[in-house]
C-alpha positions in Angstrom: -6.8 -34.0 -5.1 -5.2 -34.2 -8.6 -2.3 -32.0 -9.7 -0.8 -31.5 -6.2 2.8 -32.2 -5.4 3.5 -34.6 -2.6 4.5 -31.7 -0.4 1.4 -29.8 -1.2 -0.8 -32.8 -0.4 1.1 -33.2 3.0 0.5 -29.5 3.7 -3.2 -29.9 3.0 -3.3 -32.9 5.4 -1.6 -30.9 8.1 -4.0 -28.0 7.7 -7.0 -30.4 7.9 -5.7 -31.9 11.1 -4.7 -28.7 12.9 -6.8 -26.0 11.3 -4.0 -23.9 10.1 -0.4 -24.0 8.8 2.4 -21.5 9.3 5.1 -20.7 6.7 8.1 -21.0 9.0 7.0 -24.2 10.6 6.4 -25.8 7.2 9.8 -24.6 6.0 11.5 -26.3 8.9 9.4 -29.5 8.5 10.1 -30.0 4.8 13.6 -28.4 4.9 12.9 -26.0 2.1 12.9 -22.2 2.0 10.0 -20.0 3.2 9.6 -18.7 -0.4 9.0 -22.3 -1.6 6.3 -22.8 1.1 4.7 -19.5 0.2 4.4 -20.7 -3.4 2.9 -23.9 -2.3 0.3 -22.1 -0.1 -0.5 -19.7 -3.0 -1.1 -22.6 -5.3 -3.4 -24.2 -2.7 -5.2 -21.0 -2.2 -5.7 -20.6 -6.0 -7.4 -24.1 -5.8 -9.6 -22.7 -3.0 -8.3 -25.4 -0.7 -6.7 -22.9 1.7 -7.2 -19.3 2.7 -4.1 -17.1 3.4 -3.7 -15.5 6.8 -0.8 -13.5 8.2 2.2 -15.9 8.2 0.4 -18.9 6.9 -3.0 -20.3 5.8 -6.2 -21.9 7.1 -8.5 -24.4 5.5 -10.9 -22.6 3.2 -14.5 -22.6 4.2 -17.7 -22.7 2.2 -20.4 -25.1 3.2 -18.8 -27.1 6.1 -17.0 -25.8 9.2 -13.6 -27.0 10.4 -13.6 -29.9 13.0 -13.9 -28.7 16.5 -10.4 -29.8 17.6 -9.0 -28.0 14.6 -10.9 -24.8 15.3 -9.3 -24.7 18.8 -5.9 -24.3 17.2 -6.9 -21.5 14.8 -6.0 -18.0 16.2 -5.7 -19.6 19.7 -3.8 -16.6 21.2 -6.2 -14.1 19.6 -9.2 -16.0 21.1 -7.7 -16.0 24.5 -7.1 -12.3 24.4 -10.7 -11.7 23.1 -12.1 -13.9 25.9 -10.2 -11.9 28.5 -11.3 -8.5 27.0 -14.9 -9.6 26.7 -15.1 -11.0 30.3 -13.7 -7.6 31.5 -16.8 -6.0 30.2 -19.2 -8.3 32.0 -20.1 -7.1 35.6 -20.7 -9.2 38.6 -24.3 -10.0 39.5 -25.7 -10.2 35.9 -27.4 -12.8 33.7 -26.0 -13.9 30.3 -26.3 -16.3 27.5 -23.2 -17.9 26.1 -23.6 -19.8 22.8 -21.5 -22.3 20.8 -18.0 -21.7 19.7 -14.3 -21.9 20.7 -14.1 -18.1 21.2 -17.2 -18.0 23.5 -15.6 -20.8 25.5 -12.6 -18.5 26.1 -14.9 -15.9 27.4 -16.3 -18.5 29.8 -12.8 -19.4 30.9 -12.1 -15.8 31.7 -15.4 -15.4 33.7 -14.5 -17.9 36.4 -13.4 -15.2 38.9 -16.8 -13.4 38.5 -19.4 -13.6 41.2 -23.2 -14.0 41.2 -23.6 -14.8 37.6 -26.5 -16.7 36.0 -25.2 -18.3 32.8 -27.6 -20.0 30.3 -25.8 -21.9 27.6 -26.3 -24.4 24.8 -22.6 -25.3 24.9 -21.7 -28.3 27.1 -18.0 -27.1 27.1 -19.1 -23.8 28.7 -21.2 -25.6 31.3 -18.2 -27.9 32.2 -15.9 -24.8 32.6 -18.3 -23.0 34.9 -20.5 -25.4 36.9 -17.8 -26.0 39.6 -17.7 -22.4 40.6 -20.1 -21.8 43.6 -20.9 -18.1 42.7 -21.9 -19.0 39.1 -25.2 -20.7 38.5 -25.4 -22.6 35.2 -28.5 -23.5 33.2 -28.0 -25.9 30.2 -30.5 -25.8 27.3 -32.0 -29.2 26.6 -32.1 -30.8 23.2 -29.9 -32.8 20.8 -26.2 -32.8 21.6 -24.0 -32.5 18.6 -21.2 -35.0 19.1 -18.6 -33.0 17.1 -18.4 -30.2 19.6 -20.9 -30.6 22.5 -23.3 -28.1 21.1 -27.0 -28.4 22.1 -29.2 -27.6 19.1 -32.8 -27.9 17.9 -36.2 -26.6 18.9 -36.1 -27.7 22.5 -33.0 -25.5 23.1 -34.6 -22.6 21.3 -37.7 -22.9 23.4 -35.8 -22.8 26.6 -33.8 -19.7 25.5 -37.1 -18.0 24.9 -38.1 -18.3 28.6 -35.4 -16.0 29.7 -34.6 -12.3 29.3 -31.0 -11.7 30.2 -28.6 -8.8 30.6 -26.0 -9.9 28.1 -25.5 -12.4 25.2 -22.1 -13.6 24.2 -22.3 -14.9 20.7 -19.8 -16.1 18.0 -19.9 -16.5 14.3 -18.1 -18.7 11.8 -17.8 -15.8 9.3 -18.5 -12.1 8.9 -18.9 -10.6 5.4 -17.9 -7.1 4.4 -21.5 -6.0 4.5 -21.9 -7.0 8.2 -23.7 -10.3 7.9 -22.9 -12.7 10.7 -22.8 -16.2 9.2 -22.7 -19.9 10.2 -22.9 -23.4 8.9 -25.7 -25.2 10.8 -29.2 -23.8 10.5 -30.2 -25.5 13.8 -27.4 -23.7 15.6 -28.4 -20.4 13.9 -31.9 -20.8 15.2 -30.7 -21.0 18.8 -28.3 -18.0 18.2 -31.2 -15.9 16.8 -33.3 -16.7 19.9 -30.3 -15.7 22.1 -30.1 -12.3 20.3 -33.8 -11.7 20.6 -33.8 -12.4 24.4 -30.8 -10.3 25.5 -30.7 -6.6 26.4 -27.2 -6.3 25.1 -25.5 -8.5 22.6 -21.7 -8.9 22.4 -20.1 -10.5 19.4 -16.7 -12.2 19.9 -14.8 -13.1 16.8 -11.2 -13.0 15.6 -10.0 -11.4 12.4 -9.8 -14.8 10.5 -13.6 -14.8 10.5 -13.5 -11.8 8.2 -11.7 -13.9 5.5 -14.1 -16.8 5.7 -17.6 -17.6 4.2 -20.5 -19.6 5.5 -24.0 -20.2 4.0 -26.5 -19.5 6.9 -27.3 -16.0 8.1 -27.4 -15.5 11.9 -28.0 -11.8 12.0 -26.6 -8.5 10.9 -23.9 -6.7 12.9 -26.2 -3.8 13.5 -28.2 -6.1 15.8 -25.3 -6.2 18.3 -24.0 -3.6 20.8 -20.4 -4.6 21.3 -17.9 -6.3 19.0 -14.8 -7.7 20.6 -12.1 -8.8 18.1 -8.3 -8.9 18.0 -7.3 -6.2 15.5 -8.6 -3.2 13.6 -11.6 -3.9 11.4 -11.6 -3.4 7.6 -12.7 0.1 6.6 -16.1 -0.9 5.3 -17.1 -2.9 8.4 -15.6 -0.3 10.7 -17.7 2.4 9.0 -20.9 0.3 9.6 -20.0 -0.1 13.3 -19.2 3.5 13.8 -22.4 4.7 12.0 -24.6 2.5 14.2 -22.8 3.2 17.5 -21.5 -0.3 18.0 -18.6 -0.4 20.4 -15.5 -2.1 18.9 -12.9 -3.5 21.3 -9.5 -4.5 19.9 -7.9 -7.1 22.2 -4.6 -7.3 20.3 -4.2 -4.0 18.4 -1.2 -3.9 16.0 1.7 -1.8 17.1 0.8 -2.0 20.8 4.0 -1.6 23.0 3.6 -4.3 25.6 7.3 -4.7 26.4 10.6 -4.0 24.8 11.6 -7.7 25.2 10.2 -10.0 22.5 10.7 -13.0 24.8 8.7 -11.3 27.6 6.0 -10.3 25.2 5.7 -13.8 23.9 5.3 -15.2 27.4 2.8 -12.6 28.6 -0.6 -13.8 29.6 -3.5 -13.0 27.3 -5.1 -10.9 30.0 -2.2 -8.5 29.8 -2.9 -7.7 26.2 -3.8 -4.0 25.6 -7.4 -3.3 24.8 -8.5 -0.5 22.5 -12.1 0.6 22.7 -13.6 2.4 19.8 -16.9 3.9 18.9 
């Protein structure tokens, strides 16, 4: 990209490889001040190469999603907390869909101690996480496997989903706009997600707050089609108003200002499951 300094080009390469960059880490790496790094990030954001997040930046989105391995690093702690909070809302002895995404995979990881579950998924990573557990039955949708992330997409997967009517659906989204549209990048993936929503009695959206600062071109659904939204922090006012007016339960897995422990070191080492959960209507 023309017009970038050598350091800015390196920052962009790091962001592409890991999904996000943090100011303090970059300052140490390049041996410059945090203020200098913030200026670099602001320049890259003005070029629409990056999008600012608290303490750093992520690769800007538009028509193509981040690579799967990079997505796993973005908001990793937040996703773990969301996964634990979402799993705590799922009872034993129920049936559920779990679709594609790094956040839905964290929900699957947190479900391994549940019993008597029937899980239908188009996500090979979810299937690999759960199939060894004897009290969880796993059904994998057939179809074309996307090499990038182990997602099963296409009409065959959609048809299999349509043969079930389950208690819960756990879905993710690549982006959520301020009007409540749930968005993604692959129209084939979206078709499966729409079938999942249509064939579940209760739909739970799991998405961290970085998704509120991203964009994607394909519409999955509207937030009014879900019953529960599990996220990490308080929603922006406009989106919160929509959820409140439609009776959508909002669960904050990592609310700001929560007093977990007086010791910063202890708080940093705490397991995600210990994160406080705030449930709102």
